N, C-alpha and C positions, 0 to 999 in steps of 0.2 A: 365731292361727288354726291349726286342726289341719292335719296333713299331708294327711288325706283331703280336707278342704275345699279346700286349696291345689291338690291334684291336679285336682279337678273344675273349678276355675276355670281352671287352666292348660290343661286339655283343652278347655274351652269356647273360650278364646282361640285355641288352635291350630285348632279346627274352623272358626271364623269366618274366620280369616285364610286358611287353606288353601282355603276356598270362595270367597275374594275378596269376602266381605261385611264391611261395617264392624262392628267389635265394640262396637256401641253399648250393648247390654244389659250385657255383662260389664264394660265400662269403668266402669259406675256403681258397681260393687262395689270398694271400696278393696283388697280381697284380691287382685284381679287384678294390681294394681300390685305388691303384695308378692310374688306368685308370680313375676312377671317379674324383679323385682329379685333375688330369691333365685337364679334361674338365671344372670342376667347377671353378678352379682357373684361367683357361686360356681364359675364355670367358666373354664377356659383353653382356647383353640382353637389347634391347630397345623394350619394349612391346607396343602393341595397337596403332600403328601409323595409322592414317587415310589415306588411299590411294585413297578413292573414297566415295562420298555420292550419293546414288541412292535410289529412292523410300522412302526418309525420313530416310534412314538407313546409319549410319557411318560404312563403311567397313574397317576393320583393319588388319594389319599384324604385326608380330614380327620379329625383326632382331637379329640374334645371330652372333656375330663377335669375332674372336680371338683377344685378347688384343695385343697391340703393333704392329699392322699392319703398314708397311712402304710402301706398294705397293698394287695395286688392287689384290684381292684374289678370287680364284675360288669359285663360288657361286651356291648353289642349291636352287631352289624354290620348296616348298612342298605344295601340296593340299591334304587335308584330304578326306577320303572316307565317305560313309554313304548314298549312293543312291540319292544324291542331296536333301535328305529330313531330314537328321540328321547328327550328328557328329560335331566336333569343332576343331579348331586349337589347343586349350589347351589340349584336350583329346588325341591328336596325337603326342605330343612333344617327347615322347620316341622313336617314329618310326624313326626319323632321327638322333638318337644318334650316329650311325656309322659314319655319315658324320662329326659330331662334333669331334669325335675321330681322324678323318683323317685331321682335320684342316680346313675344309671348312667353309665359311660363309653360314648361312642358313636363308632363308626368308620363314616364316611360314604364310600362307595366309588363312584368313576367306573369305567366299563368301556367297551370298544370297541363302538360302535354299527354298524349294518349298512352305513352308507356308508363305514366304515373297514375293517371286516372282517366277513365272513359267519360264520354258525354253523360250529363251536361256540365261536368266539373269546370271546364274553362269558362262557361257562361256564368256560373256561380262566382268564380274567382274575379271575373271582370266587374261584376256588380259589387263585389266586396271592395274592390279597389276604388270604385266610385263612392261607396260609403266611407271609406277611409279619407278620401278627399274632403267629403262633407265634414267629417269629424276634425280635420286638421286644417280647415280653411283659414282660420285666424292665424295660426302659427306660420303657415307658408304663404299667406296672402293670396290664396286662390279666390278669384272673383266667381262666385257660384252663379251669378247672373249672366256671365259671359264665359261659360264653360262648355267646350265642345269635345266630342269624341271622334277619333279617326283611326284608321288602320287599313291594311291591304290584305286581300284574299281572306284567309281565316280571321285575320285581324279586322278586316272590314265587316265580316259577319259579327265579330264580338263587339265592334263599335255600334252596330245596329241593335243587337240585343241589349247592350248596356243602356242605350238611349231610349229604347222602345218598350222594354218590359214593364208591365204594371206590377205593383206589389202582390196582386192576387195570383200571379203566376207561381209564387212560392219559391222562387230561385234566389231569394235574399236571406234565407233563414240561417245561413252560417254566420251572418255578420249583422245581427240586430244592432241598431245604433245606441242602445242603452246598456249594452253588456261590456263590462271591463274584462280584459284578458291579462295574461301574465306578461305580454309585451305591450308596448305603447300603442294604444288605439286612438288616442286623442280624446277630445271632449265628447260628451253625450250629444248625439244628433239623431232624432227620429223623424226628421223632415222627409217628405216624399222625395225620392231621388229623381232629379230632372236635369236635363242638359239643354243648352240653348240651340244646338244644331248638331247634325251628324254628317261627317264627310266620309263617304263609303267608297273605297277604292276596290272595285271588282270583287266585292264580298259575296259569299254564299247567302242566298236569301231563302232557299228551300232545301234544307238538308236532306229531307226524305227523297227529293228528286234525284239526288246523286247516288243513292244506295245501289240501284240496279243499272246505272249507266256503265258503258264500257269505260274502264279507267283511262284517264288521260296520261300525258307524259310523266306525271309525277306519281302514278299509281293510284290505287283506291284508298286515298287518305280518309275518306268518309267512313268506309267500313272499319278501318283501323281505329278511328275515334269512337265509333259506336260500339265496337266490341261484338260479343256473341250473345248478348242478352236477348231473351225471347221477345221482349217488348221494345226492341230497338227502333221499330217504325214509330211507335208512340213517342219515344224519346226524341227522335229526329223532328217530329212535328212540334214538340214542345220547345225545341231549340231553334226553330226556324223564325227568322224575322217576319216572314209573311203571315205567320200566325197572329202577330200582334199589331197588324195594320188597323188603325182606327183613328177617328177624329181626335185631334189634340196631341198626337205625337209630334216631336220637334221637326223643324224643317230638315230635309234630307237632300244632300247633293251626292249623286252616284257618278263615279267615273268608271267607264268600262270599255274595253276594246271589243269591237264587233267580230273579231276573229280569235277570241280567247279560247285556247284549246283545253283549259283546265276548269275554269268556272264559266259555264255557258253564258254568253251575252244575254240570253233570254232571262236569266235571273235578274239582271238590272232592269230589263224592259218590264217584266212582270211586277217588280216592286214599284216602278214608276207608274204603271197603269193602276195598280191597286191604291196607291196613295192619291192619285188624281180622283179616283172614284169617291173617296171619303173627304176630299177637300184639304188634304195636307199639303202645304207648300213644299215643292220638291223640284228637282231638275235632274235629268239624265244627260250627262255629257259623254257623248259617244266619241271614241277615238277610232276614226275610220282606218281599217286595216290593222288596228292594234291588237296585240296578243295579251298575254297574262302579265301585264306590267312591261317593263323594259322599254318604255316610251322614249322618244327622242327628246333632245334638249328643247327643241321648239315646241313639241307637244307638252312637255312639262311646264314650260313657261306659260303657255296658253292655259293649262289646267290651273296653275296657281293664281293666275289673273282671274279666272272664273271663280275660284274659291274665295278670293278676297271680295269680289263683287257680290257673290252669294251671301257671305257673312255681313257685308255692309247693308245689303238689301233687307236683311232680317234683324238688323239692329245689334249684331254681335261685335262688329268691327266698325269703328267710327268712319263715316264716309271720308275718303281721301287720306286716312291714316296710313302711315308706313307705305 
């Protein structure tokens, strides 16, 4: 079976399982079993590695690596969604199945939610996870030149801030690369934190914009994340990806449904327009009639084809690979 065919089958299974639907149709194709076996037999998982301790909490990540690596491997860092108030890395593990089928290393990151720490804690945690990746690149064979970040909803927001923040924003101070801790932080690394690309699935781009909006179906998650601090508007601006749009940020692909009832489609449009104005390579992939995720199998297959093409165009994925 071809790699392209296997990818489509793996994508189909991931979509059905993530939607909570029984994979009756794809299960009838023997290639589905082959795709699953390839991933299951071809990967090793190192779970619950502490990358930071903050506020009395051990923050952990999981590393999924292809077996038998002999050189640094293209790596994707995934942040789960949930409005900064809920969700978990374990509950989102099917979401990045297509990357496993393509042979990527995956780092699946947990971060502090609102009931543990208000904004901008999650932004700080995500940046510290990236610093941990830099410090442990040799051990886990992360290819820092082909390192991308992705996530959906609040996770899309964190992917954007993780990839766009300059050091001058001051949100990396909990995890300087030259400080040793009582847990294993890896080798010293004081390099500037950079990623090769950002894949943003309907992420929040203007946190302040959501403060006074009528809450969507999931409630006012933004208010819960910001808390009752008197300077919450300033914190919201500081935590907003639109604040950090400038020449030189990595290429960004945004996927957004134009009928999203939770994160307004305008957030994706405004980011796209702002990036265009400063000459940053980017693409807005609009899912016509699409809501807050929950896209169809056909839409997801189209989206992942666009992701592969985008990454190939910007030199992250070898043209024609996988």
